[in-house]
N, C-alpha and C positions, 0 to 999 in steps of 0.2 A: 397338264402342261403349265397353266399358270402357278401353281404351287411350286413346281421345280424352278421356274424363273425367280420366284420370290425367295425360295431357299438360296439360290445362287447369289442374289443381290445381298441378302442378309450376310452370307459368308463374306463378301467382298467387303461390306461395311465394318464387319467384326475384325477382318484383317487389317483394315485401315486403323482401327482403334488400337490394336496391338503393335502398330508400327513403330511407335516410341520405344518400346522395349527392345525390338528387333534392331532399330537404328543404333542404339546404344552399343551394339556389338561391333559395328564397323568403326566406331570412333573410340572405342575402349583403349586406355593407356596400357593395358595388360597384354596387348596383341604381341604374339611370338612370331610373327611373319605376316605376309599379305594375305588377304581373303582369296577364296578359291572356290570353285564349283566342284562338287563331286556327285557322281550318279550313285545313288545307294539306297539301301533299305533302312528306314526308320522304325524301330519297334521298341517295346517296353520289355525289359528283361528283369531278371532277379539280380540283385547286388546294390552296391552303393549308387552308382550311376547307372539308372535304369532306362533313360532315354538314350538309345545307341543307334548310330548310323553305321551300318556295313557297307562300305564301298564295294560296289559289285565288282567281282573278279579278283578280290584281294583276299588276304587273311588278316586284314587290319580291322579295328573297331574304333569308332570316334565316340566320345563321351559328349553328349550335348549338355552344356551348363550355361549359367548366366554370364554376361560380359565381365563380371568381377571374378570369375573362376570359382564361384560358389555354386553348391547344388542343393535344391530344395525341389522334390519332384512336383510340387504345387505350383512353383514359380518360375520354372524353366521357360524363358520367352520363346514361344513357338507360334507360328501363324494360327489364329483361331481355328481355321478350317482344318488345319493338320491335327490340332489337339482333339477336335471333335471325331475325326476319323480314328485316332488312336483309343477313344473311349470304347470303342466296340471290342469286346474280347476277342483275342486271336487276329487283330488287325496288324498288317504290315504295310508301311506306306513308302512306295517306291517314288523317286522323284530326282530331280536335279537340284541339289541343296547348295545354296552359297552359304559358306560358313567362314568364319575367322578362326585361326588357330590361337589358343590362349596357353598351350605348352608346345615345346618342340616335338617334332616327331621323332620317336626313339624305337628302334625294333623291340618288340616283345612288351611294349607298354601302350596302354590306351592313351590316345592323344585327346586333350580336352579342346573342344571347339564351342563357339557360340553361333546361333543360326541367324542369318540375315533374311533369307527368303527360301522359297521352294516353288518350283515350276516343273511342268510336265508330270503332274501327279498322278498316280495309279495306286488303287488300295487292293491288297489281297487279303483274303481271309484265310486262316490256316486251319480254322475249325469248322 
């Protein structure tokens, strides 16, 4: 019980430490519109933008990039607790993600977003 509480506190402090990178998303001069909340599944996929959010109930895909609309899989700003969940092979992280668009939404194209936060998090293992 004590170790679970300690782990929870460590994740909260780690999330606070990564807040600067996430906060830069909301104030980026590259925003293509207002920030919004999307209920979706974050997973790692093959391809150039491998951090992707699938908004549940749609056929769309959002590419998670940094607030400068650049991509490096090792530096994409994510809450640290979410990053740790994704390290487990076959993990999919469902949550309500607050994201900000860095490109306009166009049918047939993956929209680029940066992540501000995640709430109501649930992890599902696919393997």
